[in-house]
Structures are given as C-alpha cells and as structure tokens.
C-alpha positions in Angstrom: 63.5 66.1 94.3 65.6 66.2 97.4 68.8 66.1 95.4 67.7 69.1 93.4 66.9 70.9 96.6 70.3 70.1 98.0 72.0 71.5 94.9 70.0 74.7 95.1 70.7 75.2 98.8 74.3 74.6 98.1 74.6 77.3 95.5 72.5 80.0 97.2 74.1 82.7 99.3 74.0 82.1 103.0 74.0 85.1 105.4 75.4 83.0 108.3 78.1 81.6 106.1 79.0 85.1 104.8 79.5 86.2 108.4 81.7 83.2 109.3 83.7 83.6 106.1 84.1 87.4 106.6 85.3 86.9 110.2 87.9 84.3 108.9 88.7 86.4 105.8 89.3 89.7 107.7 92.5 88.7 109.5 93.7 86.8 106.4 93.2 89.9 104.3 94.9 92.0 107.0 97.8 89.6 107.1 98.2 89.5 103.3 98.0 93.3 103.1 100.6 93.5 105.8 102.9 91.3 103.7 102.4 93.5 100.7 102.6 96.7 102.7 106.3 96.1 103.3 107.0 96.3 99.6 104.5 99.2 99.2 106.3 101.2 101.8 109.7 100.3 100.2 108.4 101.5 96.8 106.9 104.7 98.2 110.1 105.8 100.1 112.4 104.7 97.2 110.1 106.6 94.8 110.6 109.8 96.7 114.4 109.1 96.7 114.3 109.3 92.9 112.6 107.9 89.8 115.7 106.1 88.6 116.1 104.4 92.0 112.4 103.3 91.9 113.0 101.8 88.4 116.0 99.9 89.7 114.2 98.7 92.8 111.1 97.7 90.8 113.2 95.6 88.3 115.1 94.1 91.2 111.9 92.8 92.8 110.7 91.1 89.6 112.7 87.9 90.1 112.2 87.8 93.8 108.5 88.4 93.7 108.1 85.7 91.1 109.9 83.2 93.3 108.0 84.3 96.4 104.7 83.8 94.6 105.8 80.3 93.5 106.7 79.5 97.1 103.3 80.7 98.3 101.7 78.4 95.9 103.8 75.4 96.8 102.8 75.9 100.4 99.1 76.2 99.6 98.7 72.4 99.9 99.8 72.6 103.6 97.0 75.1 104.4 94.4 73.1 102.6 95.3 69.8 104.3 95.6 71.4 107.7 92.1 72.8 107.2 90.8 69.4 106.3 92.5 67.7 109.3 91.1 70.4 111.6 87.7 69.8 110.1 88.1 66.1 111.2 89.3 67.2 114.7 92.8 65.8 114.2 95.2 68.3 115.8 98.1 65.9 115.8 97.8 65.6 112.0 97.7 69.4 111.8 101.0 69.5 113.7 102.6 66.9 111.4 101.5 68.8 108.3 102.9 72.1 109.7 106.3 70.6 110.6 106.5 69.1 107.1 105.6 72.6 105.7 108.4 74.3 107.7 111.1 72.1 106.2 109.6 72.4 102.8 109.6 76.2 103.1 113.2 76.4 104.2 114.4 74.2 101.4 112.4 76.1 98.8 113.6 79.4 100.2 117.3 78.5 100.1 116.9 77.2 96.5 115.5 80.6 95.6 118.4 82.4 97.3 120.8 80.6 94.9 118.7 81.8 91.9 118.5 85.4 93.2 122.3 85.6 93.2 122.2 85.0 89.4 119.9 88.0 88.9 122.5 90.4 87.3 123.2 87.9 84.5 119.5 87.1 84.1 118.5 90.7 83.7 121.4 91.3 81.2 120.4 88.2 79.2 116.8 89.6 79.1 117.9 92.7 77.3 118.0 95.3 80.1 120.5 98.1 80.0 123.9 97.0 81.6 123.8 99.6 84.4 120.1 98.8 85.3 120.8 95.1 85.1 123.7 95.4 87.6 121.9 97.7 90.1 118.6 95.7 90.0 120.5 92.4 90.2 122.2 93.6 93.4 118.8 94.4 94.9 117.5 90.9 93.9 120.5 89.2 95.5 120.1 91.1 98.7 116.3 90.8 99.2 116.4 87.2 98.0 117.8 86.3 101.5 114.4 87.3 102.9 112.6 84.4 101.0 113.4 81.6 103.5 112.0 83.5 106.5 109.1 84.8 104.5 108.1 81.3 103.4 108.5 79.9 107.0 106.1 82.6 108.1 103.6 81.7 105.4 103.7 78.0 106.4 103.1 79.0 110.1 100.2 81.3 109.5 98.6 78.6 107.4 98.4 76.6 110.7 97.3 79.5 112.8 94.5 80.6 110.3 93.2 77.1 109.8 93.0 76.4 113.6 91.4 79.6 114.9 94.4 81.9 115.6 94.2 84.2 112.5 95.0 87.5 114.4 98.3 86.3 115.6 99.7 86.7 112.1 98.2 90.2 111.9 99.8 91.3 115.1 103.2 89.9 114.1 102.9 91.6 110.7 101.9 94.9 112.2 105.1 94.9 114.4 107.2 93.8 111.4 105.8 96.6 109.3 106.6 99.2 111.9 110.1 97.9 112.1 110.4 98.0 108.3 109.1 101.6 108.1 111.6 102.8 110.8 114.5 101.0 109.0 113.4 102.4 105.7 113.4 106.0 107.0 116.9 105.5 108.4 118.5 103.4 105.6 116.9 104.7 102.4 117.0 108.5 102.7 118.0 109.1 106.3 121.3 108.8 108.1 122.6 105.9 105.9 121.2 107.2 102.6 121.5 103.8 100.9 118.6 104.3 98.5 117.1 101.1 97.0 119.7 98.9 98.7 118.6 100.3 102.1 114.9 99.3 101.4 116.0 95.8 100.5 118.0 95.5 103.7 115.1 96.8 105.8 112.7 94.2 104.4 115.2 91.4 105.0 115.6 92.3 108.7 111.9 92.8 109.2 111.1 89.4 107.6 113.7 87.6 109.8 112.0 89.0 112.9 108.6 88.1 111.6 109.4 84.5 111.0 111.1 84.0 114.4 108.2 85.6 116.2 105.5 83.6 114.5 107.2 80.2 115.0 108.0 81.2 118.6 104.4 81.8 119.3 103.3 78.4 118.0 106.1 76.6 119.9 105.8 78.4 123.2 102.5 80.2 123.5 99.8 78.5 121.4 97.2 76.8 123.8 97.0 73.7 121.7 100.7 73.3 121.2 100.8 70.0 123.1 98.0 68.6 120.8 100.2 69.3 117.8 102.4 66.3 118.8 106.2 66.0 119.1 108.6 66.4 116.1 109.6 63.2 114.4 111.4 62.4 111.2 108.3 60.4 110.2 106.6 63.8 109.8 108.8 64.3 106.7 108.2 60.9 105.1 107.9 61.4 101.3 104.7 59.4 101.1 103.0 61.3 104.0 103.1 64.6 102.1 102.1 63.3 98.7 98.7 65.0 98.5 100.0 68.2 100.1 102.7 68.4 97.5 100.3 67.6 94.7 98.1 70.6 95.5 101.2 72.7 96.0 102.8 71.8 92.7 99.6 72.8 90.9 99.1 76.0 92.8 102.8 76.9 92.7 102.9 76.4 88.9 99.6 78.4 88.6 100.9 81.3 90.7 104.3 81.1 89.1 102.8 81.3 85.6 100.8 84.4 86.6 103.7 86.1 88.4 106.2 85.2 85.7 103.8 86.6 83.0 103.6 89.9 85.1 107.3 89.9 85.2 107.5 89.8 81.5 105.3 92.9 81.4 107.7 94.6 83.7 110.5 93.8 81.3 108.4 95.3 78.5 108.0 98.4 80.6 111.7 98.5 81.2 112.3 98.7 77.5 110.0 101.7 77.2 112.1 104.0 79.5 112.3 104.9 83.2 109.0 107.0 83.3 106.9 104.2 81.7 108.5 101.6 83.9 108.0 103.7 87.0 104.3 104.4 86.1 103.7 100.7 85.5 105.4 100.0 88.8 103.1 102.4 90.7 100.1 100.8 89.1 101.1 97.2 89.6 102.3 98.0 93.1 98.8 99.2 94.0 97.2 96.3 92.2 99.5 93.9 94.2 98.2 95.4 97.4 94.6 95.3 96.2 95.1 91.7 95.1 95.6 90.8 98.8 91.9 90.8 99.6 91.5 88.2 96.8 94.2 86.1 98.4 92.6 86.6 101.9 89.0 86.0 100.9 90.0 83.2 98.6 92.1 81.7 101.4 89.2 81.9 103.8 86.9 80.3 101.2 89.4 77.5 100.6 89.5 76.9 104.3 85.7 76.8 104.6 85.4 74.6 101.5 88.1 72.2 102.8 86.6 72.0 106.2 83.3 71.1 104.6 85.2 68.5 102.5 86.5 67.1 105.8 82.9 66.7 106.9 81.9 65.2 103.6 79.4 68.0 103.1 79.0 68.6 99.4 76.3 71.3 99.6 78.3 73.1 102.3 81.3 73.2 100.0 79.2 74.8 97.2 77.6 77.3 99.6 81.0 78.4 101.1 82.5 78.9 97.6 79.5 80.9 96.3 79.4 83.1 99.4 83.1 83.7 99.3 82.9 85.0 95.7 80.0 87.3 96.6 81.8 88.8 99.6 84.9 89.5 97.5 82.9 91.1 94.7 81.0 93.5 97.1 84.3 94.5 98.9 86.3 95.2 95.7 83.5 97.1 94.0 83.6 99.6 96.9 87.4 99.8 96.7 87.3 100.4 92.9 84.9 103.4 93.3 87.2 104.9 96.0 90.2 104.7 93.7 88.2 106.2 90.9 87.4 109.2 93.1 91.0 110.1 94.3 93.7 108.9 91.8 95.8 112.0 92.2 96.1 111.6 96.0 97.1 108.0 95.6 99.7 108.7 93.0 101.2 111.4 95.2 102.0 108.8 97.8 104.6 107.4 95.3 106.1 110.3 93.5 106.3 114.1 93.3 107.6 113.9 89.7 105.1 115.7 87.4 106.1 113.8 84.3 105.5 110.5 86.1 102.2 111.7 87.6 100.9 112.5 84.1 101.3 108.9 83.0 100.3 107.2 86.3 97.2 109.1 87.4 94.8 107.8 84.6 95.9 104.2 85.3 95.5 104.6 89.0 92.0 105.9 88.5 91.0 102.5 87.0 93.2 100.2 89.0 90.5 99.2 91.4 88.4 97.7 88.6 91.4 95.8 87.4 91.9 94.5 91.0 88.2 93.4 91.0 88.5 91.2 87.8 92.1 90.1 88.5 91.3 89.1 92.0 88.1 87.2 91.1 90.1 84.6 89.3 92.3 84.0 92.3 89.2 83.6 94.6 87.6 81.0 92.3 91.0 79.2 91.9 91.3 78.9 95.7 87.8 77.7 96.0 88.7 74.9 93.5 91.7 74.1 95.6 89.4 73.7 98.6 87.5 71.1 96.5 90.8 69.2 95.9 91.1 70.4 92.3 94.7 70.4 91.2 95.6 71.1 87.6 92.6 72.9 86.0 93.4 76.3 87.6 97.0 75.8 86.5 95.9 75.1 82.9 93.6 78.1 83.0 96.5 80.4 84.1 98.8 79.0 81.5 96.3 79.8 78.8 95.1 83.2 80.1 98.4 84.7 81.3 100.9 83.3 78.9 99.0 82.6 75.7 96.6 85.6 76.0 98.2 88.3 78.3 101.8 88.4 77.3 101.2 88.7 73.5 98.4 91.2 74.1 100.7 93.3 76.3 103.4 93.4 73.7 101.0 94.3 71.0 99.3 97.1 73.0 102.2 98.4 75.0 105.1 98.0 72.7 103.8 97.6 69.1 101.0 100.1 69.3 102.9 102.4 71.7 100.3 102.6 74.4 103.0 102.1 77.1 101.9 101.3 80.6 98.2 101.8 79.7 98.5 99.0 77.1 100.1 96.7 79.7 97.3 97.2 82.2 94.6 96.7 79.5 96.2 93.3 78.6 96.1 92.3 82.3 92.4 93.1 82.5 91.6 91.1 79.3 93.5 88.0 80.5 91.8 88.2 83.9 88.4 88.1 82.3 89.3 85.0 80.3 90.7 83.2 83.4 87.8 84.1 85.6 85.3 82.8 83.0 87.1 79.5 82.7 87.3 78.9 86.4 83.7 79.9 87.1 82.6 77.3 84.6 84.4 74.6 86.5 83.1 75.8 89.8 79.5 75.7 88.6 80.1 72.1 87.5 81.3 71.1 90.9 78.7 73.0 92.8 75.9 71.3 90.8 77.0 67.8 92.0 74.3 66.2 94.1 76.7 64.6 96.5 80.3 64.9 97.9 83.2 63.2 96.0 86.5 62.7 97.8 88.7 63.1 94.7 88.3 65.6 91.8 89.7 64.2 88.6 90.2 65.2 85.0 87.7 62.5 84.1 84.9 64.5 85.8 85.6 67.6 83.8 
C-alpha cells in the first residue's frame, strides 16, 4: 500500500513544487527568450529593409541555427550533471563539469565555423537559386563566427542556473540585446546601410560581449567561485566526462534532428518563392521565440528532476516532471489566446508588405497553438533527460520530425500547393506524435515505486 501511495504522490501536482519550479523557470525562460530576441530583432529590422533581404537572411540562418541547436543539445549533459552534483552538495564537481563544458563548447563552436564557411556551396547543392545561395551563404559564414561565444555562454549559464544564480544570465542578455538593437539600427538601415550583413555583424559583436561578461562574472564575482576549485588538466580527462557526453550526444542528435528537419522545411519554402519563404520565416521566427518557454520550463524541470535524482528521491522526480508539464501548458495556452486575438499587429512588426501580410496573418493567428504542442514535446524530453534517459527522446524525434514531418510538409506545402500553411500544419502533426511518444515513457518512469540510478533500454 505504501508503494502505491508513493507513486500517486509522485505523480500529483504539487503547489509548492510549482512555485519552486516557476521561480527557477522564469529566469531561464527570460534568458532563452533573450537569446532568441537577438534573431527576432534582426529579422524584424531586415524585414523592413526589404522582403528579398529577409529571405536571404532567413536562409542564411538555416545552417547556423541548426548547428547552434546541435551545440545546445551537446552541452545539455553539462547542465544536468551540474544539477545532480549541486543536489549532492559537491561544488568542486560543479566547477570541474563547467570547465570541461567550456572547452567542449569552444571546440564544437570552432568546428561549426568551418562548416558555416561552406554554406554557399551547401545551399547551391540543395537547389537554391545561385544568387540567393551566394548571399545567404555569406550571411552564414559571417554569423557562424558567433557560435563559439554563444556556446561558451550556454555552458556558463548552465552552471549559474543550476547553482542559484539564474538572473545573472538574464541581466547579461538584456545588455547584449540592447547592444544588438543599437548596432542593428546603425548597421542594417542606418549610417552603414549594410542590410542583412549588418544584422549578422551586430549579432556577432553582441554575442562576443555576452560570453566575455558571463565568464568574467563566474571567475571574478560569483560568491562561490573559490568552491569551484582550481583549473586542472584532469578536469578534461576523457573518462571524467563520459556520462556528461552521453547525455549530450543523445540530446544533440535529438535537437539536431528537429532543427535539421525544420531547415528542410525552410528549403521547401525557398522553392515556393520569396513571399512564401518570408511568410514561413515570420511564422517560424515567432514560433522560435515562443519555443523558448518550453526550453526554459523544460530546463527548470530537468534541473529539479536531476536534483531529486541526486537525492535518490523517485517520487520527487515524478512530481517535479508532472508539475513542470502543467506549468508549461497553462502558460502557453494563455499565450496562444493572445496571438489569436492580435495576429495583424504581430505581423506588422515584421513587414509593411501587403502581399506578405495576406499570407502571414492567418498563420500568425494560430502560431501560439503550434508553440503549445511543439513545446510540450521539448518539456517532456527535458524531463526524461533529468531522469538520465538518453536515447529514447532522440528516437522519438527521428521518427516524428524526419519520418513524419518532412514528408508531410512536402505533400501539403509543395505537392498540394498549400505553401507556408501546409508546412506549419506538418509541424503541428509531427509535434503531436512526438509528445504522445514521450509522455508514454514519462508515465512509465513516474509509475516506478522506487528510484533507479540508471535508465536503460531494457526497462522500456
């Protein structure tokens, strides 16, 4: 009887846990929105510069955003393991994991820079028009240099968020966004009038400042900086980071699959013409910003679940996961209703082109509901990461976003001629499939009567 009671208490909503999770999630959501806001501002200002420039900038970001998303996933293991170490009260281990993550972020980022410089040839090989491939490839090569500092920042806020300093990242991002906005106004359509290239340069400068400021805070201002230990080459021993990398490989592949599949849809939109590509860009740009609450709430839930895992508290893990999903659903339903009420006003932030608005407004009206179902699968996937689950979310994403979404997008958007509307419908369908698969696994784990240190395929 007591085991059944533990299971029930683990799965029920907990008001206190909701408060703790919301307090943790709020700065994470603000930080993730701040990350996305740079690109949102870039797209808005470039969109008013011209529809053709927006199409070029949007395609140029496809490759870079896919690599950035993969990098975020690869670094997820560091945040989860820091959370578990903090739950055990081991600050020295938190420091070792963070330093290992910094080097990891720098190496991954530089590898991505090399790939970004191949963007013109990649876009041409994927069937884009020669002029568009060249201009978009130049944007990719320039903004690709922002990936190393961006990933170093992500590795650092993973430490800050897991150890009780979440608002440091928010403040740093607020300053970086102000700098990015000022630079955009000068470089895109101001004194320099560089168009899309100016937006890419503004983001690069802002991200360099962001990474330097965040690392500087940890090294010189964080109260517990001495408890993080001294740097040592032993921090980077291959065996020491095995579990961290294993979580990161799975999450990086999972997020890469999802982002790469979305990139395929952008390529489909590019074949439909500049207006459909621009309309899809507006919709997916909004969805990207609305996806950040999912990343934030999911990240907070992963931290809470991992901390409970560090305490060997099985019911606490289930309770944190269930509460996180409920908090996200309530938040995004409110947002969806707001977007349904004012789609014209939101679209006007991106363009004054009447032809583009005709296509974009109906999609924007429903984009909040897409963000609700698209984000739900990310929240559940992060909860499973907190449990220590590795490859199931990746397999779910492979099936849902490659085997389901991409073919459905081609059929609806290209074959049946529904354009950007068909692409958005395919995303919604695939997200429902992914969420259902992941929820089934979470229910299995939450029903366990006791804590298990390792989650394996054999238990599925």
